[in-house]
N, C-alpha and C positions, 0 to 999 in steps of 0.2 A: 505493502499498500502506502509502504513512503517513500517505494521510486519511485513510485508512477503523482508520484508528484512535483521531483525534484523539477519537473518539465517546469510549467504551471512554476513554479516559485521565481523561477528562473524568467522566462518573461515576463511575470510583476514585477522582477524586481527590477531586473533591467529602464522597464515600463516609464519610470520620470526619466531616459537618460536621454530625451532629445538635445536635440540641435540648442547651443541655448548663443544672443548676443546682445550687446550693452545698446543701450543706447545711453550717446549723451550730449548733451549740452549744458554748453556757456559763454554767458553773455558780459552785457551792463547793462546798465541801466543811470541815469544824469537827468536827477530830478528837477528844474528850477522850478522850488516851488514860490516867487512873486511871479512868475510870465505862464504858472499856472502849465508849465510844455516838457516831456520829457526825452527824451533821448538814448534811441534800445542800439547796442551793438551788440550785433551776431558771430563770439567768435568764432566758436566751434558748433556743430551739432555734428548728429553720422544723418545728418539727411542729406547737408551743406543750406541749411536756411532755419531760422529760427521764430515761431509762430509766438505773436504775443496776441491774448485777448481781454479788453474791455469793459473794470463796469463802467455804473454812473455817465457822464455825460463828453466821456475820451469822444476823441474823433482825432480819425476811424477810431473804428471800436473792434480795429482790427489789425494788423501788422504781418505780413510778412519780409522779416527782411536774411536776405542773403547774406552767407558764410566768410566776413571781411568787408558784411557794412552795414550800415544803421541807416535809419529811418525812426520820427518823430512824432506824439502825439501831442495834443492840448488839448484842455479842459480836465489834468489832474491837479490828482497834488496829493502832500504824503494823506496818505489814511490810503486810501484811497486802493482797487483791488485792481490785480491785473491776476492769472494767468502769461505758462512758458510753454512750451513744444517742441518738439524738430516736429509732428504730424506724421511718425512713420508710424503704424502698426500695429497698435498693444500700445502706444504714447499714451501717456496720463499729459493733461498739461496740470504743470504746477502749482494752488497757485501762490503769491504774495504776494504783503501788503509797501505800500509803497512808499517813500521815504527819502530827504531833502537831499539831495548832494549823490557821491555815487555808489551802487555797487555793482559787486560781481556777484554773480550766480554761476553754479557747476551744482550739477544733478545731471547722473547717475544712476544707471539703472540697466542687472541684467537678464535679459527675456529670454523668458526657454518656449519654444515655439512649437 
């Protein structure tokens, strides 16, 4: 009986051994509280772009910034909420809070396929 179970146990133990990949995102946000302006610079991303989504009165309400480039959003202030993602399948949008001045953010997650 035990010998008959060995192949089943082997298959079950290997089922969790799928391919994995890393989802990495690194960017900076430079917030000018007086002007209500934030400049987002995409430093690295596994998809070669950083995607930002904003709550509130931000214009535009989302940005897609190619790696190595920057883009601005207006109508934001310290304490405002946004999220950032690579946009890769299975990637989540990481919630953040805006702070005055320059912020450097890095996220990395291993994702099983």
